[in-house]
N, C-alpha and C positions, 0 to 999 in steps of 0.2 A: 079537298075531296077527303072523306073520311075514309081510312082503310078497312073500317068496321062495317060497312054497308055493301050491299051487292052494287056491282058496277052495272050500270044503264048502258044502252047502244051509244048515248050521246057522250058520257064519260069516256068510252072506249075511242069514239072518233077523236073528241078533244085531245086526249092523251098520246093517240096515234100521230096527230097533227103536230104536237108539242115534241115528240120523238124526233119526226122529220126535220123540224126547225133547228133541233139540236145537232142533226147530221149535216145540214146544209141550210143555207138562208132560204127565204122563201122565193127570191129571183133564183137562188142556185138551182131550187128544184125544177124550175121552168127551163133552166139551163140543160138540164138532163135530156129534155126533149129536143132542145135545138141543137144540141151538140150532135145527136144521133143522126139529125137529117142534114147537118151540113153538107156542102158541095167539098170534096176532097180537093185540096191545092196541093198536096204534097204526098209522095210516097213515103212510106214509113221509113225513117232514118235508119242506117245500121249501125250507129254509134250511140252514145247516151251523151246529153248536156243539161245541165241544170244552171238557172240563175238564182240567187238568193239575195232580196231586196232587204236591207235593215234600214227601217224608217226610224228617225231620231225626231220624236216629237218634241215640238216646242221651239225648234230653231236653235242648233248647235253653234256654238262659238267657235267656228274653225280657225280663227286666226289666233286662238290660244292653242289649238291642237297642233298646229306646224308653224313654228316660228323661225324667221330668217336669222341665222346664227352668226354671219359675218357682221363686223362692227359697224359699218355704215348703215345698213338696213336694220341691224337689231336696233340701234339707236333712235331710228324713225319710229319704230314698232314701240319702244318704250316711252317715246314721247307721246304718242298717240293714246296709248291703252292708260298712261298714269298708273293708278293704284292696281289696275288689273294686270300689269305686265307681270310675265314671270320672268325670274332673274335668269340671266345668260348661263349662269354655272348650274342650275338645276335642270336644264334642257337635256334631253337624250340625244347626244349627236347621231346624224344620220350619215351614211357613206355619201360622199359627195355624188350628185348626178353625174351621168356620163356625159363627158364632153362639156362640162360646165364647171365655172369655179364658184357658183352660188353655193352657200352651205345653209342647211336647215338643221333645227333641233326639234325634237317632239315633246309634248307634253310628258313630264315625269311619272304620270300616272299610268303610262302605255309601254312598258318595257317589252311586252309580248309583241306589240306591233313594229317597235323598233327592230326586233331580232328578224320579223319576217320581212320588213323592208330591206335590211342589210343583208339577207338570205334571197333576195331577188323575188320575192313572192307577194309583195304588197306594193302598191303604186298609189300615188297621191294626185288628185283632179284638182287643179287650182282655179279658184275663183269663178265657180260653176253657179248657175242660177237660172231662174226663169226668165226668158226672153222671147219677145215677138221677132225680134231681128235685132242685128248689132245696133248700138245705141249710144249717142254721144252724151257728154255731160251737159251741153246746152240743150239737147232735147230732153232730157229728164228734167232739168230745172223748168222748162216751158211746159211740161206735162204731157209731151208728145211721145207715141210708139211704146208706151209702158204696158205692161200686164196689168190687168184689172185688180183694182183694189190692192195694190202694192203694200207690203207690211202686214197685212191680216192673215192671222193664222190659217183659218178655214180656205181662204181664197187661194193663199199661195201653196198650201198643201195640195189643193186640186190642181193648180197650175202644174207643179212638180209631177205629179202622177198621171195627169192627163196630157201634157205637153200641147194641148188644143184650147188655150183659155178662152179663144172667142168662138168657139163652138157651142151649139146649142145642147147637143146629144152629151150627156155624161158618161164617157168611157175613157178607161187608162189605156197607157201605151202597153202594158203587160196584157191587158184584155184583148187589144187589137191584135196583138201578136198572137194570142191563142186562137182568136177568130181565124187568121189566115193558115196557121200550122196545125188545125185541129186534127187533121188526117195523119199527122206525124207519129202519132202513139197507135199501136195496134188495138188497145183498148181504149174504146170511146166513152166508156161509161164514167170513168175516171176524170175530172177535170185536170188539163195540163196545170191549172193554177191552183195552188194549195196555199190556204192562209192559216197561219197560227194566232192571228190576232183579229178574227172576226171579219165581217163583210168590210170591202174596202173599195176604193174607186180605181185603184191602180190595176187591178185583176179583173175589172169589169169590162166586157165589150159588148158587141151587138148582140151576140149569141152566147158567147162563154161567160161564166161566171165563177168566181173562185168556190172550192170545197173548203168549207170551214172545219177545222179540229181544234183541238187544244194541246197544250204542251203534254198532257197526260194520255192523248190519243183520241179516238173517236167518242164523242158524247153518246150515251145511250139512255134509253128510258128503261129503268130498271124493271118495270112491270112487264116489259116484253122481252121474252127470252126465246131462242130457238126452239126449246122443248115443251116451254109451258102451254098448258091448256088454253090460258088467256090469249097467247099468240095465235093460236089456231083458231080462237073464235073472232079475233080481231081481223085475220086473214080472210075469214068467212066473209066478214061484214064488207072488207074491201072489194072481194069479188063480187057482192051482190050489187055493189055501185056500178058495175059495168051496165047494167039494165036501167039504170037511173038517168037524171037530167045530165046535160053536157058538164055543167060545172062538178057535179059530185062524181062523175065519172073521171073527169081530168084530175080533180083532187086525189081521188082513191089510187090512181095510177102513180101520181107523184110521191104520194106517201109510200107506196109499195117499192117505188125504185129507191127512194132515200133509204128505207130500213135494208135493202138487199145491198146497197152500195156500202153502207155503214157496216154492214156484216163482212162483206168481201175486203174491205180495207182492214177491219179489225183482224181477220184471219190471217191475211199477209203479214201484218205487223208480229202477230204471235209466232210466226214462222222464221223471224230473224232476231238473232241474239242481240242483247243490250250493247252498245259500243262499249270497247275495251277502254277508249279513252275516257280519262276521267274530266267531266265538266263541273265547273265551280258551282258550290252549294250556295243556295239564297241569291241566285241571279237569275231573274225571270228570261231575261234574253238568251241566256245560255240553256236555260229549259227548252225554251222554242227551238232553239238550234239543234238541241240534242234529238229533239223528236223529228227535225227535218232531216238529220243524219239516218235516222231510223226508216223514215219513208224512202229515202234514197236506197238504203239497203234493201227495201222491199220492190225495187224499180222492176226488176225481171218477173216477179210473181204478179205484179199488176199490170204488167204489159205495157211500159211507159219508157220511152226512149228521149223524151224532152219534158221537163218540169220547170216551174217558176214558183218560187218559195217567197211568202210575205210574212216578216217578223217585225216586230217593233219593240222600242224602249223610249219611255217618256222621261219628262221631268228637265228638259233643257230650256225651257222658257225663265231663264234666270236674270230676273230685272233686280233681284237682291241676292245676297249670300253666294254670289258665285264663286268666290275664291275658295268656300269650304264645300259647295255642293258639286261644282263641275268636275273636280278630280275623282270623286267616286262614281259619277256617271261614265267618265271616260275608262276609268279603271274595270268598270264592268263590261264596256264595250269592248276593250282590249282583251279581256281574259277569255270572254265568250267567243269572240271571232278566232282566237288561237285556238282554243279547244275545238271549235268546229272544224277548222282547218286540219288539225291534226287527226281527227275522225274521218275527213275525206282521204287522208294519207293511208289510214287503217283500211279504209274499204276498197282502195285501189283507184278512187276517182277524182284525185285532187286535180288532175289536169283538165277534168271535164266538169267542173263546179266553180262558177265565178261568182263572189259574194261582193256586193256593193252596198254603200251607203247613201242615203238621201234625206233631206230634212226640209222644213217648211221654208227656211232662209237662214241667212247668216245673223249675226249680231254687229251692233255698232262697235267700231273700235275704241270709241270714247266710253268713259265709264260714266254712269248716272249717280254715282256715290258708292253704290255697294254691289253693282251688277251693270248688264248692258242691256239694250233695248232692241228692238227688231230693226233689222237691216234687210240685205238683199244678197249679195255673192257670197260664198263661204268654200270651203275646202272638204272635199269628200276623198274616199279611199275605195280601191278595189283589191280584191285579194283572190288566189288562186294559184294553181300549176301553171294554167295558161297565162295567167298575168305576166306581162313584161315589167317585174317590179323593180325595186331600187332605183326609180326614176319618178321625175316630177312632171306631170303632164299639164300644159298651160302656162300661163304668165303669173307669177307671183305680183300682186298690185304694189304700187307705191303706196304706202300707208301713211304719207304725210298728210296731215290733217288739211282739209280744203284743197288737196292736191288735184290732180287731173282727172282720178277716179272716184274722188270723194264727193259726193252729192249732198252732205251735210251731217254732222255729227258722226262722222266716220262710217257713214253708208257706202260701200263699196259697189259700184257698178260691176255686173258680172261680164267677163270676157270669154267664158266658155258656156254654151248653151246646154240645157238638159237634152235637148235634141242631139247634139254630138257626142254627149256623154252616154245616151242611151243606144244609139245608132251604132256606136262602136262595139258594144256588147251584144246588140241583135245580130249583127254581121256575123260574129263569131257563133252565136247560137244557131244560125242556119237560115236567117231570113235573107232572100234575095233584095237586092237594090230596088227594085220596083216595090215590094213588099214594105222595105223601110220607108219609102215615100209615102206609102199611105198610111202607115204607123205614125210617121213624124213628117206632116205635109209642109212644116216650115222649115224644114232642114235645108232647102235649096237656097234660102237666105243667107246662109253662112258660108263663109269662105271655104271650109273644109268640111267633108262629111263625117269624119272621124278623128279620133285621138290617137289611135294606135296603140293603146296600152293593153289590148289583148288581140 
């Protein structure tokens, strides 16, 4: 559209819809209506808590993130990994887990996480993955009791964030959480779920949807400002739509709400100072987490006592060049998580914010020559003041090739389910046991309902 010709009514409507889409996704705009009419399930909480999901796109190689350090298990690791194995001398030693003689070393690119672990602020969740139920090696080899399309990026991402791979409705467990706790926040206009990485399944529920923004803040349409004549004219057009057909009337209401919500959030962010904590430059994940910290700082202005954030970092699908590329990715992850934790300390909410990682799947322990291939179980971490850190949760697998947990080429069967991982955090977040059963309907298939790391 040329800026040198007069705007038509169609131009204004089209640009208004574009502005609304920049503030939220189309489904998110519908969610603004759904959230307002949802039945209250919770009185407003008197405290504040937030969950921050860091999704590692591509399938992180968890068994090079945390490596057995004692000689016997390290030698099994080295035999399985061949040219992908890290040398024992370069591993960053971790304080021995409580009541355990097992020793572990962290990838050398992650000294920040080493410090957080040794200071009891970081915990590792071992051999976690997508499961319909506990499964044996014989069942896997026979193709029974498996998540659908195992080892597929898109499908396993969906399984991870939905934990209901056999359901027809596309909902994430973060979205179902927000459906049930929608009345926890005094301000129902702002979604409990905030995404710094666009629309996503994890935060999408039956009625709740994520509010999408960028690391730079709320996207805006520069032709519309609070004081401009163009904005006033556009508002008049939206008001006229109240007398139009149902579709146009609904569309105008959604656009108006989206614009108002964007202005509300922008105003709240303008009222909080930049974090004093220094976030690393040229680090996209760190930029996202810096904005998360700013949104947390604005929580009281926005009337929010419960929030769930979604951020991402990509590049982990390392079929080749793994020894060169993986350290850089892990360094960015470690530096960003450390800076974010420091920001929560600065804000006085370190005990109220739990950050956790997720990924498509793990990688094969075997090398394909220059990298690793798609596998299953992997290693994740949780960070925060409420985390019972300095510990390992779950059972580190026997990495012996063709061993009891290897179903081929070093693909390790998970022994910790996404349900157990997620339920542990949602219980801390404030969800009741009955609500957790709704969010994770397969949880009852596992021996324990949680892992106890928070």
